[in-house]
C-alpha positions as CSV (number, residue, x, y, z in Angstrom):
1,M,-0.1,0.0,-0.2
2,S,1.3,3.6,-0.7
3,E,1.9,6.0,1.6
4,P,-1.2,9.0,1.7
5,I,-0.3,12.5,0.2
6,P,0.3,14.8,3.6
7,L,-2.2,17.5,3.5
8,F,0.3,19.7,5.0
9,P,4.0,20.0,4.1
10,V,6.3,19.0,7.2
11,H,8.5,21.9,7.9
12,R,10.6,21.1,11.2
13,I,11.8,24.4,13.2
14,D,14.7,24.3,15.0
15,P,13.3,26.0,18.4
16,E,16.6,27.8,19.3
17,V,17.3,29.1,15.8
18,F,14.1,30.5,15.9
19,A,14.2,32.1,19.2
20,E,17.7,33.5,18.4
21,E,16.2,34.6,14.8
22,Q,13.3,36.3,16.7
23,H,15.6,38.0,19.1
24,R,17.7,39.3,16.4
25,L,14.6,40.7,14.3
26,F,13.0,42.4,17.5
27,A,16.0,43.6,19.7
28,D,15.7,47.3,20.2
29,R,12.4,47.4,18.0
30,R,8.5,47.3,18.4
31,L,6.1,45.5,16.5
32,H,2.8,45.7,14.6
33,I,0.2,42.4,14.5
34,G,-0.7,41.3,11.0
35,R,-1.5,44.5,8.6
36,S,-2.6,46.9,11.5
37,D,-0.9,50.1,11.8
38,V,-0.7,50.0,15.7
39,V,2.8,49.8,16.8
40,H,3.4,47.9,20.1
41,A,5.9,47.3,22.8
42,V,8.1,44.5,22.9
43,V,8.2,41.9,26.0
44,W,9.9,38.8,25.9
45,V,7.7,35.5,27.0
46,E,8.6,32.2,27.5
47,W,8.2,29.2,25.0
48,I,9.9,26.2,25.2
49,N,13.2,25.2,26.8
50,S,13.0,28.5,28.8
51,L,13.6,30.1,25.1
52,T,11.8,33.1,24.7
53,L,9.7,34.8,22.0
54,P,8.7,38.4,21.2
55,A,4.9,40.0,22.3
56,P,3.1,42.7,22.8
57,A,3.2,44.3,26.2
58,C,-0.5,44.8,26.2
59,H,-1.0,41.1,25.5
60,Q,-2.9,41.7,22.6
61,G,-4.2,38.4,20.8
62,W,-2.6,36.9,17.9
63,S,-2.5,33.7,16.7
64,G,0.9,32.1,15.4
65,L,4.6,32.2,16.6
66,G,5.6,34.4,13.8
67,S,7.4,32.4,11.4
68,G,4.6,33.2,9.1
69,G,4.9,36.9,9.4
70,E,1.7,37.1,11.8
71,I,4.1,39.9,13.7
72,T,6.9,42.3,12.0
73,P,9.2,44.5,13.6
74,A,8.6,48.3,13.9
75,R,11.3,51.4,14.4
76,R,8.4,53.8,15.1
77,A,7.1,54.9,18.5
78,V,4.4,53.2,20.2
79,T,1.1,53.9,19.5
80,C,-0.5,51.1,21.5
81,R,-2.6,53.0,24.2
82,K,-2.0,50.1,26.7
83,C,1.3,49.4,25.8
84,S,2.0,53.2,26.5
85,R,0.8,53.0,30.0
86,F,2.8,49.5,30.5
87,L,5.8,51.6,29.6
88,G,4.6,54.4,31.6
89,E,4.4,56.9,28.5
90,P,1.7,59.6,27.9
91,D,-0.9,58.2,25.7
92,D,-0.6,58.9,21.8
93,P,-3.3,61.0,20.9
94,A,-3.6,59.9,17.6
95,Q,-5.3,56.8,19.0
96,T,-9.0,57.0,19.4
97,T,-10.8,55.4,22.3
98,L,-13.1,52.8,22.2
99,F,-14.6,53.6,25.6
100,P,-13.8,55.7,28.3
101,L,-11.1,54.1,30.6
102,P,-10.9,55.2,34.6
């Protein structure tokens, strides 16, 4: 009997190499999620084997590890209101409020 055709290509990622690449890409930078113009501050979150990956400081949700371009590095200043507050910076007046915050 022949082997079935795989539905998804097998692509293995070396965790250490991937984490190193992410650190190099996001060192001293901020990030965008998807096609959004909002710039988020970067925090490093534990992944596997004590390796870390970049994530938005505000914990904005997104799907993936970043290997498919879900997040991209940015050099612009942080525009996310929650990330700005996390960093102790004043709010960016360019970002509108969805609802009043205390």
